[in-house]
C-alpha positions, 0 to 999 in steps of 0.5 A: 861257602864259595862255589867249587869247580868240578874239574880243572880242565874244560872243553866248552863248559865249566861246572860248579858245585854250589853247596850253600851258595846263593850268589856266584860271580865268576871271571875267566882270564886268559894267560895274559890276564885279559878277561875272556868272559864273566858271569854274575847270577843268583840261585834259588835255594836247592840248586846244587850245580851250575853249567857255564857254557859257551867256551867253544871259541876260546883257544886251547891253553891255560886260564885263571878263574876267579870265583866269589860267592857269599863274601868268599873268593877263590882263584883256580888255574884251568886248562882248556883242552881238546 
């Protein structure tokens, strides 16, 4: 199962629901398509939530998040807000 995002807006942290996911790969892109941050990690069985922190320095606006895990991929539109 592909990890899912808890909410489509964020301030400084993205929170993922990881039901049955063992590997998470994520790429956060700005409105122009430039990579702002990327993450690739493995999870131990039983972990259900992951917190990706450190987005305080990103400007407010629209972003695209590419999530992949367990051979599935999802693209989600996000908004960084105040």
